[in-house]
C-alpha positions in Angstrom: 26.4 -56.7 19.2 25.3 -55.5 15.8 27.2 -56.9 12.9 27.7 -53.3 11.7 29.7 -52.5 14.8 31.8 -55.6 14.8 34.8 -54.0 13.0 34.8 -51.1 15.6 35.0 -53.6 18.4 38.4 -54.7 17.1 39.6 -51.1 16.5 39.1 -51.1 12.7 37.4 -48.0 11.2 34.2 -47.9 9.2 34.4 -46.4 5.7 31.3 -45.4 3.9 31.1 -44.8 0.1 28.3 -42.8 -1.4 27.3 -44.6 -4.6 27.1 -48.3 -5.2 28.4 -48.8 -8.8 31.2 -51.0 -9.9 33.9 -48.7 -8.3 32.3 -49.3 -4.9 32.0 -53.0 -5.6 35.7 -53.3 -6.3 36.5 -51.0 -3.3 34.5 -53.4 -1.1 36.8 -56.2 -2.1 39.9 -54.2 -1.0 38.2 -53.4 2.3 37.7 -57.1 3.1 41.5 -57.7 2.8 42.3 -54.7 5.0 39.8 -55.7 7.6 38.0 -52.4 7.2 34.3 -52.3 7.5 32.8 -51.0 4.3 29.3 -49.6 3.8 27.7 -48.1 0.7 24.8 -45.7 0.2 22.8 -47.3 -2.7 19.7 -46.3 -4.5 18.6 -49.9 -4.6 19.7 -53.4 -3.6 20.1 -54.2 -7.3 23.1 -51.9 -7.7 26.5 -53.4 -8.3 28.1 -52.9 -4.9 24.9 -53.5 -3.0 24.8 -57.1 -4.2 28.1 -57.9 -2.4 28.3 -55.4 0.5 26.5 -56.4 3.7 26.7 -52.8 5.0 24.4 -51.5 2.3 22.1 -48.5 3.2 19.3 -47.6 0.8 19.0 -43.9 0.3 19.3 -40.9 -2.0 22.6 -39.1 -2.3 20.8 -35.9 -3.0 18.9 -36.0 0.3 20.7 -34.3 3.2 18.7 -36.5 5.6 19.8 -39.7 3.9 23.4 -38.6 3.8 23.4 -37.6 7.5 21.9 -40.9 8.5 24.6 -42.7 6.5 27.5 -40.6 7.6 26.8 -40.8 11.3 27.7 -44.5 11.3 31.0 -44.0 9.5 34.5 -42.8 10.5 35.1 -41.5 7.0 32.9 -41.1 3.9 34.1 -41.1 0.4 32.5 -41.4 -3.1 32.3 -43.5 -6.2 31.0 -40.5 -8.2 31.2 -36.7 -8.0 27.5 -35.8 -8.1 26.7 -35.1 -4.4 25.5 -31.4 -4.3 27.8 -29.0 -2.4 25.2 -28.1 0.2 24.7 -31.7 1.1 28.5 -32.2 1.4 28.6 -29.3 3.8 26.0 -31.0 6.0 27.7 -34.4 5.8 31.0 -32.9 6.9 29.4 -31.8 10.2 29.0 -35.4 11.3 32.0 -37.3 9.8 35.3 -36.9 7.9 34.5 -36.4 4.2 37.3 -37.3 1.8 37.8 -35.7 -0.7 36.1 -32.7 0.9 33.7 -30.2 -0.6 36.5 -27.7 -1.4 38.3 -30.3 -3.5 35.3 -31.9 -5.1 34.2 -28.6 -6.6 36.9 -29.0 -9.2 35.5 -32.4 -10.3 32.0 -31.1 -10.3 32.5 -27.7 -12.0 34.5 -27.8 -15.2 34.9 -24.0 -15.3 36.4 -23.9 -11.8 38.6 -26.9 -12.8 39.8 -25.2 -16.0 40.6 -21.9 -14.3 42.5 -23.6 -11.4 44.4 -26.1 -13.6 45.4 -23.5 -16.2 47.2 -21.6 -13.5 48.8 -24.8 -12.1 50.0 -25.8 -15.6 51.6 -22.4 -16.2 53.3 -22.7 -12.8 54.6 -26.2 -13.6 56.1 -25.1 -16.9 57.9 -22.2 -15.1 59.4 -24.5 -12.4 63.1 -24.1 -12.3 63.3 -27.1 -10.0 62.8 -29.5 -12.8 65.4 -28.7 -15.5 64.9 -32.1 -17.1 61.4 -31.1 -18.0 62.1 -27.8 -19.7 61.5 -29.2 -23.2 58.1 -30.6 -22.3 55.0 -28.4 -22.0 51.7 -29.1 -20.1 48.6 -27.0 -20.5 44.9 -26.9 -20.5 42.9 -26.5 -23.8 41.9 -22.9 -24.5 38.4 -22.4 -23.3 35.7 -19.9 -22.6 32.2 -20.0 -20.9 29.5 -19.5 -23.5 25.8 -19.0 -23.5 24.8 -17.9 -27.0 25.6 -18.8 -30.6 27.4 -15.5 -30.9 29.6 -16.4 -27.9 30.6 -19.7 -29.6 31.2 -18.2 -33.0 33.5 -15.6 -31.4 35.4 -18.3 -29.6 35.7 -20.3 -32.9 37.1 -17.2 -34.7 39.6 -16.4 -32.0 40.7 -20.0 -31.8 41.3 -20.1 -35.5 43.4 -17.0 -35.3 45.5 -18.4 -32.5 46.0 -22.0 -33.7 45.8 -21.6 -37.5 43.7 -24.7 -37.6 40.3 -24.9 -39.4 37.5 -23.2 -37.4 35.5 -26.4 -37.0 35.0 -28.6 -35.0 34.6 -26.9 -31.6 34.1 -28.8 -28.4 31.2 -27.9 -26.1 31.1 -29.3 -22.6 28.5 -29.1 -19.8 29.9 -27.2 -16.9 28.5 -29.8 -14.5 27.1 -33.4 -14.6 29.0 -35.0 -17.5 30.9 -38.3 -17.4 31.8 -41.2 -19.8 31.3 -38.9 -22.8 28.0 -37.6 -21.6 27.9 -33.8 -21.6 30.5 -33.4 -24.3 29.6 -32.5 -27.9 32.0 -32.1 -30.8 30.3 -29.7 -33.1 31.2 -29.2 -36.7 28.6 -26.5 -37.7 26.5 -23.6 -36.4 23.5 -25.9 -36.5 25.2 -28.5 -34.2 26.1 -25.7 -31.8 22.5 -24.4 -31.8 21.2 -27.9 -31.0 23.5 -28.1 -27.9 22.6 -24.6 -26.8 18.9 -25.6 -26.9 19.5 -27.8 -23.8 19.7 -24.7 -21.7 22.6 -25.8 -19.6 25.8 -24.1 -18.6 28.5 -24.6 -21.2 32.2 -24.2 -22.0 33.6 -23.9 -25.4 37.0 -25.6 -25.8 39.5 -25.9 -28.6 39.5 -29.2 -30.5 42.8 -30.8 -29.8 44.3 -33.0 -32.5 46.2 -35.4 -30.3 48.5 -38.3 -31.0 47.1 -40.5 -28.2 45.4 -40.3 -24.8 47.2 -40.8 -21.5 46.1 -40.9 -17.9 47.9 -40.5 -14.6 46.6 -41.7 -11.2 47.9 -40.2 -8.0 46.9 -40.7 -4.3 47.2 -38.3 -1.5 46.5 -38.7 2.3 45.3 -36.0 4.7 48.9 -35.9 6.1 50.1 -35.0 2.7 51.8 -38.3 1.7 51.6 -38.8 -2.1 52.0 -41.8 -4.4 51.7 -42.0 -8.2 51.2 -44.9 -10.6 52.9 -45.4 -13.9 51.4 -43.3 -16.7 49.0 -45.4 -18.9 47.6 -45.1 -22.4 43.9 -45.1 -22.8 41.8 -45.8 -25.8 38.3 -44.3 -26.0 35.4 -45.3 -28.2 32.1 -43.3 -28.3 33.2 -41.4 -25.2 33.8 -44.6 -23.2 37.2 -45.9 -22.1 37.6 -49.3 -23.8 41.3 -50.1 -23.3 44.1 -49.2 -21.0 47.8 -50.2 -21.6 50.1 -50.0 -18.6 52.6 -48.5 -18.7 52.0 -46.3 -21.8 54.2 -47.9 -24.6 57.1 -45.8 -25.9 56.4 -42.9 -23.6 59.5 -40.7 -23.2 60.8 -40.7 -19.7 60.6 -36.9 -19.4 57.0 -36.9 -20.5 56.1 -39.6 -18.1 57.8 -37.8 -15.3 56.0 -34.5 -16.1 52.6 -36.3 -16.1 53.4 -38.0 -12.7 54.6 -34.7 -11.3 51.4 -33.0 -12.5 49.3 -35.7 -10.8 51.1 -35.2 -7.4 51.1 -31.4 -7.6 47.5 -31.2 -8.7 46.4 -33.5 -5.8 48.2 -31.2 -3.4 47.1 -27.9 -4.9 43.4 -29.0 -5.1 43.4 -30.5 -1.6 42.6 -34.0 -2.7 42.4 -36.8 -0.2 42.1 -40.2 -1.9 42.7 -40.8 -5.6 43.0 -38.2 -8.3 42.9 -39.3 -12.0 43.9 -36.9 -14.7 43.1 -37.7 -18.4 45.6 -36.2 -20.9 46.0 -35.7 -24.6 49.6 -36.2 -25.8 50.6 -34.1 -28.8 54.3 -35.0 -29.3 56.0 -33.5 -26.2 53.0 -31.5 -25.2 50.5 -32.7 -22.6 47.0 -31.2 -22.6 44.7 -31.8 -19.6 41.3 -33.1 -20.6 39.4 -34.3 -17.5 39.9 -35.2 -13.9 38.2 -37.4 -11.3 38.6 -37.7 -7.6 37.9 -41.4 -7.0 39.0 -44.8 -8.3 39.0 -44.6 -12.1 38.6 -46.8 -15.1 42.2 -46.1 -16.1 43.4 -47.8 -12.9 41.5 -51.1 -13.1 44.7 -52.8 -14.3 46.2 -52.3 -10.8 44.0 -55.0 -9.4 46.1 -57.6 -11.2 49.4 -56.0 -12.1 50.4 -53.6 -9.4 51.7 -54.1 -5.9 48.8 -52.0 -4.5 45.5 -51.8 -6.3 43.9 -48.4 -6.8 41.0 -49.5 -4.6 43.2 -50.4 -1.7 45.2 -47.2 -2.2 42.0 -45.1 -2.1 41.1 -46.7 1.2 44.6 -46.2 2.6 44.5 -42.6 1.5 41.1 -41.6 2.9 41.9 -43.4 6.2 45.3 -41.6 6.4 47.2 -44.8 6.4 50.6 -45.1 4.9 50.2 -45.4 1.1 51.1 -48.6 -0.7 53.8 -49.2 -3.4 52.7 -48.4 -6.9 55.2 -50.5 -8.9 54.0 -52.9 -11.6 54.2 -56.6 -10.9 54.7 -57.4 -14.6 56.4 -55.8 -17.6 53.0 -54.7 -19.0 49.3 -55.1 -18.5 46.3 -54.5 -20.8 42.8 -53.9 -19.5 39.8 -54.0 -21.8 36.2 -53.1 -20.7 33.5 -55.7 -21.4 30.5 -53.9 -22.9 27.0 -55.4 -22.9 25.7 -56.9 -26.2 22.4 -58.4 -27.3 22.8 -61.6 -25.3 22.5 -61.1 -21.5 23.9 -64.6 -20.6 27.5 -63.6 -20.0 28.1 -66.6 -17.7 27.6 -69.1 -20.4 30.6 -67.6 -22.2 32.9 -67.8 -19.2 34.0 -71.4 -19.9 35.3 -70.5 -23.4 37.3 -67.5 -22.1 38.8 -69.4 -19.2 39.6 -72.5 -21.3 41.0 -70.5 -24.2 43.3 -68.4 -22.1 43.8 -69.3 -18.4 45.9 -66.2 -17.9 43.0 -63.8 -18.5 41.7 -62.2 -15.3 37.9 -61.5 -15.6 36.1 -59.1 -13.3 32.3 -58.8 -13.6 30.1 -56.1 -12.1 26.8 -57.9 -11.5 25.0 -55.3 -13.7 22.1 -55.8 -16.0 23.3 -56.3 -19.5 22.4 -53.5 -21.9 24.1 -52.8 -25.3 27.1 -50.6 -24.8 27.0 -50.6 -21.0 30.1 -51.4 -19.0 29.4 -54.7 -17.3 32.9 -55.9 -16.5 36.6 -55.8 -17.6 39.4 -58.2 -18.4 43.1 -57.8 -17.7 46.1 -59.6 -19.2 49.6 -59.1 -17.8 52.9 -60.2 -19.2 56.2 -59.2 -20.7 56.7 -55.5 -21.7 58.1 -56.6 -25.0 54.9 -58.4 -25.9 52.3 -55.6 -25.6 50.6 -56.3 -28.9 50.1 -60.0 -28.0 48.7 -58.9 -24.6 46.3 -56.5 -26.4 45.2 -59.3 -28.7 44.5 -61.7 -25.8 42.6 -59.1 -23.8 40.4 -58.0 -26.8 39.6 -61.6 -27.7 38.4 -62.3 -24.2 36.4 -59.1 -23.9 34.8 -59.5 -27.3 33.8 -63.1 -26.6 32.2 -62.2 -23.3 30.3 -59.3 -25.0 29.5 -60.7 -28.4 30.2 -64.5 -28.4 33.0 -64.0 -30.9 36.7 -63.3 -30.5 36.6 -61.0 -33.5 35.7 -57.3 -33.2 32.2 -56.2 -34.3 32.1 -54.9 -37.9 
């Protein structure tokens, strides 16, 4: 009997994940514990998940033929990115269960569709009489408009100035499709900067520049039967468009604001037809929450759950797409801090492990098996402890991450 059919022999399903990055790698770890057979569709054997997943299939996610060949051997197919074209998703859904499906994924692939749908949902949430405790908290999307010319952008800038009373510049331009980790987002402070972005010849949205107090994220899961589960709201810290730090739960967050964010995650997952995980990135402006981005997959803001939650986000995603009962989302410690490890100039990360492990045995280190390049996510560290000691947890996590990246516990200057 083929090793690839061994799980089916014992009645366990086969889950395929399109994409073989670090999210797939960490999902593979969760699949081992569940006894689920896990396969990935990778571009090459050098990819992060392909290095550790025996069920690796080499192929191109943009090829309908490769997707079909991959999907036929799986009971359900899911994703570690949102870039599979809609036409290919339609073909794939003819041979296996695709979760999340094409109808949901469009909102992660098309920012204009997402903004239109979530703007309506946010308005509905704010009008809900069923949540009287939330009446003093507002959730909304940024004001936005599709643009194609300099005149379009300047008209939006003028209208936004009239509405908000804030200075006309900067304005945010976003690619309608294809952006992630800060790519496809431009903060423009002049006509010349806008013209440079327009020269790319891609579909664009103009959005208001939101002066926020901090960034938050909420992670919800939903199964095909409609069961939902939501994790504590976290604070995220971005640098150069990349998530560098996550603090769970978000320190000092008012209970009514946290409740609204969690409610938004669950309602959005249901309204958009998500099966699996839904991550929503938010700006907090006092008691106002502004929706920034969303993703329908495991997410950087949920990596802390591997070490400080009853159920990791990766196990939860598998449970959800397999329509299994969802796991508990409670924290197993008062607080946790996750810091991403970025590549530096020295590729020999392993030589620095001994210092990190000896200096702080409580640090949990997760490496992705990726080639080290300056600024590239190559791993993360998590430190968990008492909720009253968040600043100490942050210091420990940053020291560990900085030493792995730079060979020094101190931040780069």
